[in-house]
C-alpha positions, 0 to 999 in steps of 0.5 A, spaced: 793 097 907 794 090 907 789 086 903 784 089 899 778 084 899 773 082 891 767 079 893 764 076 886 759 071 884 763 070 877 759 074 873 761 079 867 757 084 872 762 084 878 768 084 873 768 092 874 769 091 882 774 086 881 778 091 876 776 097 881 780 092 887 785 091 883 787 098 881 786 100 889 791 095 891 796 096 886 795 104 889 797 102 896 801 096 895 796 091 898 794 084 896 788 082 892 784 078 896 778 074 891 772 070 895 767 067 892 761 064 896 756 059 893 750 059 896 747 054 892 750 048 890 748 045 883 744 040 883 742 034 878 736 028 879 740 021 879 733 019 879 727 021 877 723 026 881 729 025 886 734 031 886 742 029 889 747 034 890 752 034 885 759 032 887 762 036 891 769 035 889 767 038 881 763 043 884 770 046 888 774 044 882 770 049 877 770 055 882 778 054 883 777 054 876 774 060 875 777 064 879 784 062 877 781 065 870 780 071 874 786 072 877 789 071 871 785 077 866 786 081 873 794 080 871 794 081 865 789 088 866 794 090 871 800 091 866 796 093 860 792 100 866 798 101 870 805 099 868 809 102 871 806 099 879 808 092 881 801 087 880 800 085 886 800 079 889 793 075 889 789 069 893 783 067 892 778 062 896 771 059 895 766 059 901 759 055 901 754 057 904 751 064 905 755 070 904 754 072 911 755 067 914 762 067 911 764 075 911 768 075 917 771 069 918 774 072 910 776 079 912 779 076 919 783 070 915 786 075 910 786 082 915 782 086 909 781 093 911 778 095 904 772 090 901 770 091 894 763 089 890 758 090 885 752 094 885 746 089 883 740 092 879 733 090 879 726 092 879 726 092 886 730 098 890 733 094 896 736 089 890 739 095 888 744 098 891 744 096 898 740 090 899 742 083 898 748 081 900 751 088 900 747 090 906 749 084 909 757 085 908 756 092 910 752 090 917 757 083 918 764 086 916 765 092 920 769 094 914 768 100 909 765 096 902 766 099 896 761 099 890 763 099 883 757 099 879 756 094 873 756 100 867 762 104 869 769 102 870 774 105 876 779 106 873 781 113 877 780 116 884 782 124 884 776 125 888 772 124 893 766 126 896 764 125 903 757 127 905 756 129 912 751 130 917 755 132 923 754 125 926 760 124 931 762 117 927 764 121 922 770 124 925 773 116 924 771 115 917 774 121 915 780 120 919 780 114 914 779 117 908 785 121 910 789 115 911 787 112 905 788 120 901 796 119 902 797 113 898 793 115 893 793 122 892 785 124 892 782 130 894 776 129 899 771 135 899 767 134 906 760 136 903 753 138 908 747 138 906 742 143 908 735 143 906 730 148 904 724 148 908 726 143 914 727 146 920 734 147 923 736 142 927 741 143 933 749 140 930 754 137 933 759 143 934 766 139 936 764 135 929 762 142 924 770 145 928 774 138 926 771 139 920 771 146 918 779 146 922 781 139 918 779 144 911 783 150 913 789 147 914 789 141 910 786 146 904 785 144 898 787 137 899 781 137 904 775 142 902 768 143 906 762 145 902 755 147 906 749 147 901 742 147 900 737 143 896 729 142 896 732 133 895 737 131 899 738 125 892 739 130 887 743 135 891 748 130 892 747 128 885 748 134 883 755 136 886 758 129 884 757 131 877 758 138 878 765 137 882 766 131 877 768 127 883 770 119 882 767 117 889 761 118 894 762 115 900 757 115 906 757 113 914 753 106 915 749 106 922 742 105 925 738 112 922 745 114 918 745 119 912 745 112 907 739 109 910 735 116 909 737 116 903 734 108 902 728 111 904 728 116 898 725 114 893 728 118 888 736 115 890 735 109 885 734 113 879 739 118 881 744 114 883 743 108 877 744 113 871 749 117 876 753 110 876 758 113 882 762 108 886 758 108 894 764 108 898 761 105 905 763 107 911 762 103 917 760 107 924 765 104 928 
């Protein structure tokens, strides 16, 4: 992994994401890039009732100073939490405008292979976890995106659960998780949820065989489990809790497993209460 890209809004709520990104960079020997995209440049009023833009250099200097402070915190944090690992090289960049307009260029420029950002909380589901900026990043970046909850730090990754619906795109996602798992030495649990009361649907046999053969050959590093439940989200929630998973991974595509999760009314309550990091893997 060349670079881990951390998207920050320079608030305390994004600190857990920055610390998680540092931990991953230290495990994989990657560099760290911190990026802040300001969509609303502060304004001041030069004349009554006439707003004017604050000087660009002042805004840029303030943003860069905060990013430098964040890097200093991460450096001290890395030395304290992982004293046996070298602290990665850290860079920063400030962008102006919408994140969607900046993310592709930033990813290409720094060679990011993983993006880390904080989850959002709010009264509306679209603002909670896979909405707003998070949705834009997953759509435009084409890279895996790790969404870290505000209220629970991610200090280690010993077990990852990948929720599979036997889609063809699951194969590339699993291969990515395995490659990353070699560096971080975590266990990969591939889980398929069968919903009780729903008619049995045709599955992609080649994907099923790929998963089963993989689990058989790489056990206990890779495991495959089929579970049953009345509710998709509740069952995933229970599986993650029972197995003490550190991260829940899913693919993102039109009409995907994850999109279905978002349509479930229970998603906000279950994921928020669990506070489990979500790894969203691109479908391509």
